[in-house]
N, CA and C atoms as an extended XYZ file, in Angstrom:
624
Properties=species:S:1:pos:R:3:atomname:S:1:resname:S:1:resid:I:1 pbc="F F F"
N         0.702       -1.288        0.222 N   MET     1
C        -0.076        0.070        0.028 CA  MET     1
C         0.948        1.314       -0.029 C   MET     1
N         0.820        2.019       -0.963 N   GLY     2
C         1.459        3.494       -1.121 CA  GLY     2
C         1.077        4.612        0.234 C   GLY     2
N         1.972        5.179        0.523 N   PHE     3
C         1.447        6.051        1.460 CA  PHE     3
C         0.998        7.248        0.823 C   PHE     3
N         1.145        7.449       -0.533 N   GLU     4
C         0.619        8.590       -1.258 CA  GLU     4
C        -1.035        8.403       -1.118 C   GLU     4
N        -1.769        7.267       -1.004 N   ARG     5
C        -2.897        7.006       -0.806 CA  ARG     5
C        -3.528        6.733        0.546 C   ARG     5
N        -2.720        7.095        1.373 N   LEU     6
C        -3.045        6.544        2.786 CA  LEU     6
C        -3.789        7.645        3.467 C   LEU     6
N        -4.930        7.278        3.785 N   LYS     7
C        -6.054        8.207        4.669 CA  LYS     7
C        -5.806        7.985        6.044 C   LYS     7
N        -5.451        9.252        6.804 N   VAL     8
C        -4.753        9.154        8.097 CA  VAL     8
C        -5.699        9.727        9.123 C   VAL     8
N        -5.501        9.047       10.406 N   PRO     9
C        -6.497        9.817       11.443 CA  PRO     9
C        -6.094       11.236       11.592 C   PRO     9
N        -6.792       12.028       12.191 N   ASP    10
C        -6.087       13.438       12.263 CA  ASP    10
C        -6.265       13.507       13.960 C   ASP    10
N        -4.898       12.429       14.350 N   THR    11
C        -4.745       12.788       15.578 CA  THR    11
C        -3.360       12.816       15.888 C   THR    11
N        -2.719       13.329       17.252 N   PHE    12
C        -1.575       13.537       17.321 CA  PHE    12
C        -0.988       12.926       18.545 C   PHE    12
N         0.262       12.398       18.467 N   PHE    13
C         0.754       11.583       19.798 CA  PHE    13
C         1.747       12.700       20.310 C   PHE    13
N         1.696       13.281       21.592 N   TRP    14
C         2.559       14.330       22.172 CA  TRP    14
C         3.926       13.406       22.996 C   TRP    14
N         5.034       14.059       22.289 N   ALA    15
C         6.189       13.149       23.063 CA  ALA    15
C         6.553       13.918       24.303 C   ALA    15
N         7.068       13.605       25.211 N   LYS    16
C         7.350       14.428       26.581 CA  LYS    16
C         9.079       15.099       25.850 C   LYS    16
N         8.753       16.473       26.338 N   ARG    17
C        10.044       17.296       25.802 CA  ARG    17
C        10.923       17.208       27.022 C   ARG    17
N        12.067       17.145       26.554 N   PRO    18
C        13.121       16.983       27.887 CA  PRO    18
C        13.490       18.511       28.189 C   PRO    18
N        14.011       18.667       29.255 N   GLN    19
C        14.403       19.861       29.776 CA  GLN    19
C        15.584       20.380       28.994 C   GLN    19
N        16.803       19.764       28.726 N   MET    20
C        17.791       20.208       28.180 CA  MET    20
C        18.274       19.268       26.963 C   MET    20
N        18.358       19.604       25.892 N   THR    21
C        19.391       18.705       24.927 CA  THR    21
C        20.378       19.525       24.231 C   THR    21
N        21.166       18.650       23.744 N   ARG    22
C        22.364       19.340       23.209 CA  ARG    22
C        22.583       18.904       21.569 C   ARG    22
N        22.254       19.723       21.006 N   PRO    23
C        22.401       19.972       19.465 CA  PRO    23
C        23.926       19.126       18.793 C   PRO    23
N        23.818       19.157       17.570 N   LEU    24
C        24.919       18.681       17.027 CA  LEU    24
C        26.515       19.389       17.427 C   LEU    24
N        26.122       20.707       17.174 N   ASP    25
C        27.278       21.518       17.340 CA  ASP    25
C        27.551       21.923       18.423 C   ASP    25
N        27.042       21.327       19.691 N   GLY    26
C        27.481       21.265       20.863 CA  GLY    26
C        26.930       22.494       21.375 C   GLY    26
N        26.238       23.143       20.993 N   THR    27
C        25.273       24.287       21.820 CA  THR    27
C        24.323       23.756       22.694 C   THR    27
N        23.945       24.275       23.488 N   ARG    28
C        22.732       23.940       24.422 CA  ARG    28
C        21.477       24.553       23.793 C   ARG    28
N        20.485       23.919       24.252 N   PHE    29
C        19.177       24.540       24.053 CA  PHE    29
C        17.906       24.145       24.940 C   PHE    29
N        17.460       25.279       25.439 N   ALA    30
C        16.929       24.567       26.627 CA  ALA    30
C        15.170       24.900       26.504 C   ALA    30
N        14.722       23.627       26.580 N   ALA    31
C        13.294       23.501       25.994 CA  ALA    31
C        12.516       23.712       27.223 C   ALA    31
N        11.821       24.991       26.949 N   MET    32
C        11.110       25.852       28.311 CA  MET    32
C         9.887       24.806       28.695 C   MET    32
N         9.695       24.535       29.941 N   LYS    33
C         8.612       23.977       30.240 CA  LYS    33
C         7.309       24.736       30.248 C   LYS    33
N         6.385       23.888       29.260 N   GLY    34
C         5.229       24.721       29.299 CA  GLY    34
C         5.209       25.471       27.883 C   GLY    34
N         6.189       25.260       26.868 N   SER    35
C         6.575       25.874       25.851 CA  SER    35
C         5.191       25.457       24.717 C   SER    35
N         4.728       26.543       23.890 N   PRO    36
C         3.487       25.997       22.898 CA  PRO    36
C         3.951       25.187       21.966 C   PRO    36
N         5.301       25.120       21.541 N   PHE    37
C         5.767       24.351       20.557 CA  PHE    37
C         6.093       22.867       20.933 C   PHE    37
N         5.862       22.194       19.978 N   SER    38
C         6.207       20.562       20.227 CA  SER    38
C         7.170       20.228       18.733 C   SER    38
N         7.323       18.850       19.105 N   LEU    39
C         8.255       18.418       18.220 CA  LEU    39
C         7.930       18.200       16.907 C   LEU    39
N         6.468       17.887       16.966 N   GLU    40
C         5.798       17.899       15.523 CA  GLU    40
C         5.652       19.111       14.657 C   GLU    40
N         5.871       20.270       15.117 N   GLU    41
C         5.667       21.883       14.548 CA  GLU    41
C         7.059       22.200       13.852 C   GLU    41
N         8.332       21.403       14.195 N   GLN    42
C         9.389       22.186       13.948 CA  GLN    42
C        10.336       21.559       12.888 C   GLN    42
N         9.802       20.606       12.140 N   ILE    43
C        10.510       19.942       11.020 CA  ILE    43
C         9.773       20.435        9.875 C   ILE    43
N        10.999       20.882        8.918 N   MET    44
C        10.744       21.326        7.635 CA  MET    44
C        10.659       20.003        6.659 C   MET    44
N         9.423       20.180        5.517 N   PRO    45
C         9.440       19.120        4.610 CA  PRO    45
C        10.608       19.431        3.532 C   PRO    45
N        10.907       18.419        2.762 N   GLU    46
C        11.969       18.365        1.788 CA  GLU    46
C        11.196       19.068        0.363 C   GLU    46
N        12.135       19.269       -0.655 N   LYS    47
C        11.610       20.135       -1.614 CA  LYS    47
C        10.718       19.031       -2.487 C   LYS    47
N        11.354       18.051       -2.919 N   GLN    48
C        10.543       16.884       -3.642 CA  GLN    48
C         9.226       16.672       -3.046 C   GLN    48
N         8.839       16.431       -1.647 N   THR    49
C         7.754       16.222       -1.169 CA  THR    49
C         6.807       17.414       -1.395 C   THR    49
N         7.293       18.405       -1.277 N   LEU    50
C         6.281       19.731       -1.768 CA  LEU    50
C         5.838       19.312       -3.033 C   LEU    50
N         6.846       19.343       -3.702 N   LYS    51
C         6.555       19.129       -5.597 CA  LYS    51
C         5.546       18.187       -5.696 C   LYS    51
N         5.576       16.919       -4.958 N   ARG    52
C         4.481       15.861       -5.186 CA  ARG    52
C         3.048       16.290       -4.790 C   ARG    52
N         3.244       16.986       -3.444 N   ALA    53
C         1.976       17.149       -2.995 CA  ALA    53
C         1.217       18.450       -3.773 C   ALA    53
N         1.930       19.100       -4.380 N   ARG    54
C         1.418       20.387       -5.348 CA  ARG    54
C         1.055       19.773       -6.600 C   ARG    54
N         1.798       18.620       -7.233 N   LYS    55
C         0.959       17.892       -7.980 CA  LYS    55
C        -0.228       17.120       -7.874 C   LYS    55
N        -0.205       16.639       -6.687 N   ASP    56
C        -1.303       16.075       -6.579 CA  ASP    56
C        -2.694       17.065       -5.905 C   ASP    56
N        -2.419       18.284       -5.812 N   ARG    57
C        -3.261       19.109       -5.779 CA  ARG    57
C        -3.943       19.661       -7.158 C   ARG    57
N        -2.807       19.524       -7.886 N   ARG    58
C        -3.366       19.964       -9.212 CA  ARG    58
C        -4.009       18.993      -10.034 C   ARG    58
N        -3.806       17.583       -9.537 N   LYS    59
C        -4.620       16.632      -10.233 CA  LYS    59
C        -6.019       17.001       -9.575 C   LYS    59
N        -6.053       17.385       -8.523 N   GLY    60
C        -7.538       17.501       -7.658 CA  GLY    60
C        -7.952       16.442       -6.650 C   GLY    60
N        -6.657       15.921       -6.123 N   LYS    61
C        -6.305       14.755       -5.284 CA  LYS    61
C        -6.826       15.391       -3.683 C   LYS    61
N        -7.543       14.778       -3.023 N   ALA    62
C        -8.093       15.173       -1.601 CA  ALA    62
C        -6.696       15.724       -0.678 C   ALA    62
N        -7.309       16.607        0.229 N   PRO    63
C        -5.902       17.290        0.939 CA  PRO    63
C        -5.231       16.158        1.743 C   PRO    63
N        -6.217       14.869        2.023 N   THR    64
C        -5.540       13.847        2.893 CA  THR    64
C        -4.666       12.954        2.021 C   THR    64
N        -5.095       12.923        0.885 N   THR    65
C        -3.851       12.297       -0.291 CA  THR    65
C        -2.830       13.112       -0.173 C   THR    65
N        -2.727       14.541       -0.113 N   GLN    66
C        -1.663       15.632       -0.344 CA  GLN    66
C        -0.744       15.253        0.951 C   GLN    66
N        -1.451       15.297        2.116 N   ALA    67
C        -0.995       14.904        3.301 CA  ALA    67
C        -0.155       13.840        3.268 C   ALA    67
N        -0.724       12.664        2.896 N   GLY    68
C         0.115       11.436        2.656 CA  GLY    68
C         1.850       11.365        2.038 C   GLY    68
N         1.912       12.439        1.373 N   GLU    69
C         3.100       12.477        1.022 CA  GLU    69
C         4.057       12.997        1.905 C   GLU    69
N         3.450       13.840        2.738 N   PHE    70
C         4.333       14.318        4.219 CA  PHE    70
C         4.541       13.063        4.653 C   PHE    70
N         3.681       12.479        5.228 N   ILE    71
C         3.739       11.062        5.757 CA  ILE    71
C         4.614       10.123        5.396 C   ILE    71
N         4.606        9.979        3.990 N   ARG    72
C         5.619        9.090        3.289 CA  ARG    72
C         7.201        9.396        3.564 C   ARG    72
N         7.121       10.707        3.387 N   GLU    73
C         8.551       11.424        3.581 CA  GLU    73
C         8.901       10.998        5.132 C   GLU    73
N         8.129       11.214        6.286 N   GLU    74
C         8.601       10.819        7.390 CA  GLU    74
C         8.838        9.083        7.900 C   GLU    74
N         8.009        8.419        7.270 N   MET    75
C         8.694        7.108        7.187 CA  MET    75
C         9.747        6.670        6.412 C   MET    75
N        10.112        7.221        5.227 N   HIS    76
C        11.239        6.991        4.644 CA  HIS    76
C        12.463        7.654        5.789 C   HIS    76
N        12.273        8.765        6.091 N   HIS    77
C        13.484        9.068        7.108 CA  HIS    77
C        13.767        8.136        8.393 C   HIS    77
N        12.410        7.628        8.939 N   ILE    78
C        12.726        6.582       10.089 CA  ILE    78
C        13.433        5.613        9.466 C   ILE    78
N        13.100        4.923        8.228 N   ARG    79
C        13.552        3.750        7.834 CA  ARG    79
C        14.701        3.817        7.504 C   ARG    79
N        15.312        4.965        6.884 N   SER    80
C        16.641        5.114        6.330 CA  SER    80
C        17.703        5.589        7.368 C   SER    80
N        16.960        6.009        8.947 N   GLY    81
C        17.899        6.122        9.929 CA  GLY    81
C        18.170        7.584       10.226 C   GLY    81
N        17.636        8.550        9.607 N   LYS    82
C        17.818        9.812        9.604 CA  LYS    82
C        17.440       10.594       10.646 C   LYS    82
N        16.190        9.912       11.484 N   HIS    83
C        15.793       10.259       12.785 CA  HIS    83
C        14.694        9.085       13.191 C   HIS    83
N        14.443        8.941       14.468 N   GLY    84
C        13.224        8.305       14.821 CA  GLY    84
C        12.115        8.760       15.296 C   GLY    84
N        11.049        7.937       15.668 N   ALA    85
C         9.967        8.401       16.368 CA  ALA    85
C         9.336        7.491       17.271 C   ALA    85
N         8.692        7.914       18.385 N   ARG    86
C         8.401        7.116       19.436 CA  ARG    86
C         7.099        6.433       18.888 C   ARG    86
N         6.435        6.467       18.206 N   SER    87
C         5.524        5.691       17.644 CA  SER    87
C         5.072        6.317       16.219 C   SER    87
N         4.250        5.080       15.667 N   ALA    88
C         3.714        5.607       14.358 CA  ALA    88
C         2.808        6.797       14.324 C   ALA    88
N         2.248        6.609       15.558 N   LYS    89
C         1.068        8.068       15.693 CA  LYS    89
C         1.962        9.493       15.613 C   LYS    89
N         3.159        9.240       16.284 N   GLN    90
C         3.804       10.229       16.453 CA  GLN    90
C         4.382       10.831       15.042 C   GLN    90
N         4.899        9.660       14.008 N   ALA    91
C         5.426        9.921       12.702 CA  ALA    91
C         4.413       10.455       11.880 C   ALA    91
N         3.265        9.896       12.078 N   ILE    92
C         2.046       10.515       11.308 CA  ILE    92
C         1.741       11.901       11.644 C   ILE    92
N         1.663       12.321       12.758 N   ALA    93
C         1.590       13.507       13.469 CA  ALA    93
C         2.473       14.878       12.907 C   ALA    93
N         4.039       14.061       12.810 N   ILE    94
C         4.697       15.139       12.209 CA  ILE    94
C         4.585       15.204       10.821 C   ILE    94
N         4.196       14.468       10.062 N   GLY    95
C         3.867       14.807        8.747 CA  GLY    95
C         2.626       15.359        8.235 C   GLY    95
N         1.403       15.056        9.280 N   LEU    96
C         0.454       16.388        9.360 CA  LEU    96
C         0.968       17.740        9.500 C   LEU    96
N         1.601       17.830       10.628 N   SER    97
C         1.828       19.246       10.936 CA  SER    97
C         2.796       19.915        9.827 C   SER    97
N         3.515       19.102        8.916 N   LYS    98
C         4.350       19.668        7.862 CA  LYS    98
C         3.575       19.981        6.584 C   LYS    98
N         2.465       19.125        6.472 N   ALA    99
C         1.458       19.151        5.551 CA  ALA    99
C         0.600       20.557        5.754 C   ALA    99
N         0.504       20.812        7.102 N   ARG   100
C        -0.449       21.945        7.230 CA  ARG   100
C         0.326       23.158        7.071 C   ARG   100
N         1.344       23.262        7.565 N   ARG   101
C         2.568       24.206        7.481 CA  ARG   101
C         2.938       24.573        5.800 C   ARG   101
N         2.836       23.556        5.275 N   ALA   102
C         2.844       23.631        3.779 CA  ALA   102
C         1.969       24.168        2.959 C   ALA   102
N         0.674       24.253        3.570 N   GLY   103
C        -0.427       24.954        2.847 CA  GLY   103
C        -1.372       24.192        2.526 C   GLY   103
N        -1.550       22.716        2.846 N   VAL   104
C        -2.462       21.708        2.679 CA  VAL   104
C        -3.758       22.311        3.312 C   VAL   104
N        -5.056       22.413        2.741 N   HIS   105
C        -6.050       22.404        3.401 CA  HIS   105
C        -6.924       21.322        4.251 C   HIS   105
N        -5.938       21.150        5.238 N   LEU   106
C        -6.298       20.190        6.158 CA  LEU   106
C        -6.692       20.900        7.310 C   LEU   106
N        -7.897       21.157        7.658 N   PRO   107
C        -8.141       22.123        8.928 CA  PRO   107
C        -8.109       21.291        9.891 C   PRO   107
N        -7.844       21.793       11.357 N   PRO   108
C        -7.293       21.109       12.624 CA  PRO   108
C        -8.889       20.121       12.832 C   PRO   108
N        -8.637       19.053       13.727 N   PRO   109
C        -9.749       18.351       13.916 CA  PRO   109
C       -10.785       18.955       14.771 C   PRO   109
N       -11.977       18.458       14.635 N   ALA   110
C       -13.284       19.014       15.068 CA  ALA   110
C       -13.275       19.061       16.719 C   ALA   110
N       -13.881       19.795       17.404 N   LYS   111
C       -14.336       19.471       19.067 CA  LYS   111
C       -14.653       18.242       19.590 C   LYS   111
N       -13.779       17.530       20.020 N   GLY   112
C       -14.214       15.911       20.688 CA  GLY   112
C       -13.559       15.037       19.843 C   GLY   112
N       -12.960       15.193       18.729 N   LYS   113
C       -12.152       14.372       18.035 CA  LYS   113
C       -10.624       14.185       18.288 C   LYS   113
N       -10.369       15.117       18.772 N   ALA   114
C        -9.032       15.116       19.692 CA  ALA   114
C        -8.909       15.938       20.850 C   ALA   114
N        -7.517       15.970       21.437 N   SER   115
C        -7.442       17.092       22.618 CA  SER   115
C        -7.475       18.384       22.430 C   SER   115
N        -7.424       19.300       23.085 N   GLU   116
C        -7.435       20.673       22.950 CA  GLU   116
C        -6.150       21.223       22.791 C   GLU   116
N        -5.137       20.370       23.145 N   LYS   117
C        -3.749       20.490       23.229 CA  LYS   117
C        -3.446       20.329       21.449 C   LYS   117
N        -4.015       18.946       21.139 N   THR   118
C        -3.783       18.632       20.023 CA  THR   118
C        -4.313       19.365       18.661 C   THR   118
N        -5.503       19.951       18.972 N   ARG   119
C        -6.255       20.995       18.450 CA  ARG   119
C        -5.793       22.599       18.287 C   ARG   119
N        -5.163       22.972       19.009 N   ARG   120
C        -4.519       24.127       19.296 CA  ARG   120
C        -3.068       24.132       18.283 C   ARG   120
N        -2.410       22.999       18.631 N   SER   121
C        -1.145       22.697       17.561 CA  SER   121
C        -1.534       22.849       16.348 C   SER   121
N        -2.722       22.021       15.963 N   ALA   122
C        -2.987       21.816       14.427 CA  ALA   122
C        -3.585       23.210       13.849 C   ALA   122
N        -4.207       24.000       14.597 N   ALA   123
C        -4.848       25.549       14.567 CA  ALA   123
C        -3.723       26.072       13.899 C   ALA   123
N        -2.470       26.281       14.975 N   ARG   124
C        -1.464       26.766       14.736 CA  ARG   124
C        -0.665       26.629       13.221 C   ARG   124
N        -0.317       25.322       13.109 N   ALA   125
C        -0.065       24.783       11.676 CA  ALA   125
C        -0.673       25.562       10.719 C   ALA   125
N        -2.068       25.081       10.736 N   TYR   126
C        -2.977       25.247        9.673 CA  TYR   126
C        -3.044       26.712        9.162 C   TYR   126
N        -2.987       27.553       10.384 N   ALA   127
C        -2.840       29.098       10.401 CA  ALA   127
C        -1.704       29.651        9.506 C   ALA   127
N        -0.402       28.775        9.929 N   LYS   128
C         0.744       29.187        9.283 CA  LYS   128
C         0.886       28.736        7.767 C   LYS   128
N         0.074       27.912        7.516 N   GLY   129
C         0.197       27.268        6.150 CA  GLY   129
C        -0.626       28.139        5.156 C   GLY   129
N        -1.807       28.645        5.770 N   GLN   130
C        -2.837       29.536        5.085 CA  GLN   130
C        -2.405       31.006        4.610 C   GLN   130
N        -1.517       31.352        5.521 N   LYS   131
C        -0.741       32.861        5.273 CA  LYS   131
C        -0.360       32.972        4.064 C   LYS   131
N         0.446       31.548        3.498 N   HIS   132
C         1.390       31.443        2.419 CA  HIS   132
C         2.687       32.348        2.548 C   HIS   132
N         3.102       32.730        3.759 N   GLU   133
C         4.054       33.409        4.098 CA  GLU   133
C         5.385       32.755        4.342 C   GLU   133
N         6.590       32.991        3.891 N   SER   134
C         7.814       32.197        4.387 CA  SER   134
C         8.032       32.618        5.740 C   SER   134
N         8.269       31.576        6.570 N   HIS   135
C         8.495       32.032        7.640 CA  HIS   135
C        10.268       31.027        8.236 C   HIS   135
N        11.088       31.820        8.717 N   LYS   136
C        12.416       31.082        9.454 CA  LYS   136
C        12.265       30.558       10.523 C   LYS   136
N        12.717       29.058       10.288 N   THR   137
C        12.807       28.259       11.568 CA  THR   137
C        13.901       28.586       12.429 C   THR   137
N        13.888       28.413       13.791 N   SER   138
C        14.932       28.764       14.405 CA  SER   138
C        16.015       27.686       14.379 C   SER   138
N        17.213       27.970       14.139 N   PRO   139
C        18.189       27.070       13.702 CA  PRO   139
C        18.472       26.153       15.187 C   PRO   139
N        18.367       26.927       16.124 N   THR   140
C        18.871       26.223       17.139 CA  THR   140
C        17.777       25.314       17.817 C   THR   140
N        16.625       25.722       17.649 N   ARG   141
C        15.548       24.906       17.957 CA  ARG   141
C        15.389       23.817       17.190 C   ARG   141
N        15.672       24.009       15.980 N   SER   142
C        15.269       22.854       14.934 CA  SER   142
C        16.721       21.703       15.117 C   SER   142
N        17.843       22.059       15.567 N   ARG   143
C        19.192       21.322       15.582 CA  ARG   143
C        18.674       20.270       16.811 C   ARG   143
N        17.985       21.190       17.922 N   ALA   144
C        17.711       20.600       19.278 CA  ALA   144
C        16.659       19.511       19.118 C   ALA   144
N        15.426       19.719       18.402 N   ILE   145
C        14.340       18.949       18.011 CA  ILE   145
C        15.165       17.502       17.142 C   ILE   145
N        15.875       17.880       16.366 N   SER   146
C        16.325       16.853       15.274 CA  SER   146
C        17.133       15.768       16.521 C   SER   146
N        17.913       16.350       17.019 N   GLY   147
C        18.689       15.642       18.456 CA  GLY   147
C        17.460       14.640       19.183 C   GLY   147
N        16.544       15.207       19.736 N   VAL   148
C        15.620       14.408       20.335 CA  VAL   148
C        15.060       13.221       19.448 C   VAL   148
N        14.730       13.456       18.541 N   LEU   149
C        14.320       12.677       17.248 CA  LEU   149
C        15.207       11.442       16.976 C   LEU   149
N        16.570       11.528       16.931 N   ARG   150
C        17.453       10.838       16.349 CA  ARG   150
C        17.880        9.974       17.621 C   ARG   150
N        17.402       10.174       18.652 N   ARG   151
C        17.345        9.173       20.093 CA  ARG   151
C        16.219        8.388       20.296 C   ARG   151
N        15.307        8.462       19.393 N   GLU   152
C        14.094        7.474       19.477 CA  GLU   152
C        14.284        6.394       18.390 C   GLU   152
N        13.493        5.291       18.634 N   GLY   153
C        13.520        4.097       17.894 CA  GLY   153
C        13.430        4.318       16.539 C   GLY   153
N        13.427        3.096       15.675 N   HIS   154
C        12.824        3.203       14.306 CA  HIS   154
C        11.783        1.977       13.905 C   HIS   154
N        11.168        1.543       14.892 N   ARG   155
C        10.169        0.678       14.719 CA  ARG   155
C         8.892        1.416       14.480 C   ARG   155
N         8.971        2.612       14.553 N   ALA   156
C         7.434        3.234       14.316 CA  ALA   156
C         7.475        3.212       12.693 C   ALA   156
N         7.896        3.195       11.801 N   ALA   157
C         7.981        2.866       10.632 CA  ALA   157
C         7.989        1.530        9.907 C   ALA   157
N         7.919        0.308       10.912 N   SER   158
C         7.764       -1.143       10.501 CA  SER   158
C         6.384       -1.107       10.155 C   SER   158
N         6.119       -2.415        9.245 N   SER   159
C         4.627       -2.796        9.008 CA  SER   159
C         3.841       -2.928       10.075 C   SER   159
N         4.511       -3.916       11.024 N   ALA   160
C         3.703       -4.237       12.198 CA  ALA   160
C         3.195       -3.086       13.170 C   ALA   160
N         4.126       -1.869       12.972 N   ALA   161
C         3.502       -0.637       13.703 CA  ALA   161
C         2.491        0.319       12.765 C   ALA   161
N         2.688        0.121       11.585 N   LEU   162
C         1.546        0.998       10.755 CA  LEU   162
C         0.262        0.206       10.950 C   LEU   162
N         0.312       -1.202       10.799 N   SER   163
C        -0.656       -2.077       10.776 CA  SER   163
C        -1.685       -1.909       12.159 C   SER   163
N        -0.828       -1.608       13.406 N   HIS   164
C        -1.515       -1.498       14.399 CA  HIS   164
C        -1.983       -0.318       14.490 C   HIS   164
N        -1.533        0.687       13.911 N   GLN   165
C        -2.006        1.929       13.976 CA  GLN   165
C        -3.065        2.229       13.041 C   GLN   165
N        -3.284        1.624       11.984 N   ALA   166
C        -4.403        1.518       11.105 CA  ALA   166
C        -5.543        1.125       11.810 C   ALA   166
N        -5.130       -0.466       12.093 N   SER   167
C        -6.323       -0.862       13.013 CA  SER   167
C        -7.056       -0.283       13.891 C   SER   167
N        -6.017        0.322       15.110 N   THR   168
C        -6.695        1.242       16.094 CA  THR   168
C        -7.367        2.603       15.803 C   THR   168
N        -6.993        3.062       14.696 N   ALA   169
C        -7.754        4.124       14.019 CA  ALA   169
C        -9.004        3.566       13.352 C   ALA   169
N        -8.927        2.419       12.747 N   ALA   170
C       -10.207        1.972       11.962 CA  ALA   170
C       -11.419        1.558       13.254 C   ALA   170
N       -11.034        1.216       14.117 N   ARG   171
C       -11.566        0.811       15.293 CA  ARG   171
C       -12.464        1.959       15.970 C   ARG   171
N       -12.262        2.832       15.709 N   LYS   172
C       -12.554        4.320       16.542 CA  LYS   172
C       -13.626        5.036       15.539 C   LYS   172
N       -13.600        4.296       14.120 N   ARG   173
C       -14.603        4.869       13.027 CA  ARG   173
C       -16.142        3.832       13.309 C   ARG   173
N       -16.991        4.438       12.793 N   THR   174
C       -18.231        3.433       12.839 CA  THR   174
C       -18.218        2.633       11.297 C   THR   174
N       -19.233        2.134       11.164 N   HIS   175
C       -19.428        0.925       10.027 CA  HIS   175
C       -19.908        2.288        9.020 C   HIS   175
N       -20.651        3.027        9.395 N   ALA   176
C       -20.889        3.840        8.178 CA  ALA   176
C       -19.936        4.747        7.706 C   ALA   176
N       -19.230        5.317        8.706 N   GLU   177
C       -17.992        5.937        8.135 CA  GLU   177
C       -16.936        5.174        7.367 C   GLU   177
N       -16.585        4.238        7.967 N   ARG   178
C       -15.822        3.243        6.938 CA  ARG   178
C       -16.508        2.905        5.545 C   ARG   178
N       -17.567        2.580        5.418 N   SER   179
C       -17.986        2.387        4.418 CA  SER   179
C       -18.257        3.524        3.306 C   SER   179
N       -18.554        4.750        3.940 N   ALA   180
C       -18.909        6.124        3.003 CA  ALA   180
C       -17.377        6.316        2.396 C   ALA   180
N       -16.063        6.272        3.423 N   SER   181
C       -14.796        6.416        2.897 CA  SER   181
C       -14.638        5.313        1.669 C   SER   181
N       -15.111        4.150        1.717 N   ALA   182
C       -14.689        3.187        0.894 CA  ALA   182
C       -15.348        3.560       -0.304 C   ALA   182
N       -16.704        4.017       -0.514 N   ARG   183
C       -17.290        4.431       -1.495 CA  ARG   183
C       -16.513        5.915       -2.239 C   ARG   183
N       -16.440        6.580       -1.472 N   LYS   184
C       -16.026        7.951       -1.987 CA  LYS   184
C       -14.373        7.610       -2.484 C   LYS   184
N       -13.709        6.589       -2.026 N   GLY   185
C       -12.507        6.321       -2.824 CA  GLY   185
C       -12.776        5.651       -4.005 C   GLY   185
N       -13.545        4.816       -4.011 N   MET   186
C       -13.971        4.157       -5.238 CA  MET   186
C       -14.183        4.934       -6.476 C   MET   186
N       -15.290        5.839       -5.984 N   SER   187
C       -15.478        6.771       -6.988 CA  SER   187
C       -14.523        7.577       -7.661 C   SER   187
N       -13.257        7.812       -6.977 N   LYS   188
C       -12.411        8.700       -7.712 CA  LYS   188
C       -11.546        7.916       -8.450 C   LYS   188
N       -11.592        6.799       -8.527 N   ARG   189
C       -10.792        5.603       -9.450 CA  ARG   189
C       -11.546        5.206      -10.658 C   ARG   189
N       -10.532        5.464      -11.721 N   SER   190
C       -10.866        4.904      -13.213 CA  SER   190
C       -11.455        3.509      -13.221 C   SER   190
N       -12.180        2.925      -14.151 N   PRO   191
C       -12.407        1.494      -14.269 CA  PRO   191
C       -11.297        0.739      -14.235 C   PRO   191
N       -10.212        1.302      -15.262 N   GLU   192
C        -8.954        0.182      -15.307 CA  GLU   192
C        -8.295        0.154      -13.904 C   GLU   192
N        -8.355        1.171      -13.107 N   GLU   193
C        -7.870        1.152      -11.755 CA  GLU   193
C        -8.511        0.298      -10.753 C   GLU   193
N        -9.993        0.457      -11.131 N   ARG   194
C       -10.905       -0.523      -10.087 CA  ARG   194
C       -10.472       -1.977      -10.596 C   ARG   194
N       -10.522       -2.218      -12.185 N   SER   195
C       -10.182       -3.547      -12.583 CA  SER   195
C        -8.813       -4.187      -11.918 C   SER   195
N        -7.895       -3.356      -12.087 N   ALA   196
C        -6.253       -3.904      -11.680 CA  ALA   196
C        -6.557       -4.102      -10.190 C   ALA   196
N        -7.465       -3.501       -9.489 N   SER   197
C        -7.449       -3.697       -8.075 CA  SER   197
C        -8.360       -5.074       -7.586 C   SER   197
N        -9.507       -5.248       -8.325 N   ALA   198
C       -10.000       -6.577       -8.171 CA  ALA   198
C        -9.196       -7.802       -8.550 C   ALA   198
N        -8.256       -7.676       -9.766 N   ARG   199
C        -7.538       -8.733      -10.245 CA  ARG   199
C        -6.446       -9.172       -9.092 C   ARG   199
N        -5.857       -7.974       -8.461 N   LYS   200
C        -5.304       -8.042       -7.408 CA  LYS   200
C        -5.581       -8.637       -6.365 C   LYS   200
N        -6.874       -8.401       -5.717 N   ALA   201
C        -7.756       -9.264       -4.616 CA  ALA   201
C        -7.688      -10.598       -5.012 C   ALA   201
N        -8.071      -10.767       -6.297 N   ALA   202
C        -8.281      -12.136       -6.456 CA  ALA   202
C        -7.067      -12.942       -6.705 C   ALA   202
N        -5.969      -12.447       -6.924 N   ARG   203
C        -4.671      -13.237       -6.864 CA  ARG   203
C        -4.253      -13.263       -5.525 C   ARG   203
N        -4.526      -12.430       -4.538 N   THR   204
C        -4.010      -12.635       -2.939 CA  THR   204
C        -4.994      -13.791       -2.261 C   THR   204
N        -6.361      -13.802       -2.836 N   ARG   205
C        -7.167      -14.728       -2.100 CA  ARG   205
C        -6.726      -16.115       -2.665 C   ARG   205
N        -6.273      -16.281       -4.083 N   MET   206
C        -5.859      -17.604       -4.399 CA  MET   206
C        -4.540      -17.916       -3.866 C   MET   206
N        -3.818      -16.905       -3.446 N   GLY   207
C        -2.714      -17.503       -2.809 CA  GLY   207
C        -2.576      -17.832       -1.437 C   GLY   207
N        -3.962      -17.426       -0.662 N   SER   208
C        -3.997      -17.554        0.777 CA  SER   208
C        -4.519      -18.940        0.815 C   SER   208
């Protein structure tokens, strides 16, 4: 399953922020207790990811599909050892925040769908992206947060972790929501794509 078509839950996982970290250049960064910034908000996307997301937008693909490009980037970074994540949920959260700050029309979750802390963070990221203004990220903060993520594990991008995350998210949705989502996805696919999916499913059943 390609991450570019991944539909993701709009929830965040908040990692505990350390009181002090040492970036790679040896300088110190004090993460102030109670700071409104989170790890998810401070990582910038790559140019290739931005180009793919814009291409998806030009093709009329859904915002969640565009956001999938940023999540795909995060999974690639974790698997290649660039940095880690505490869980698949946190990796998805970083991707969603990147997408919002890049201008993807992905509004914050509705009240009751996520914690107030999550909703505030999502609202900040979304507002930044909708302004379409270039903003400079603090190099010191960026290095410190990168250092924090490098110390995390790499199992968050494993097949087992992603499967568990998908199952957990699916259980939170009603049968009607899952059915409506499936019908919406199929309606956007061409007859050739639906036929290819059917043939693939048939091969899978024959092999099992």
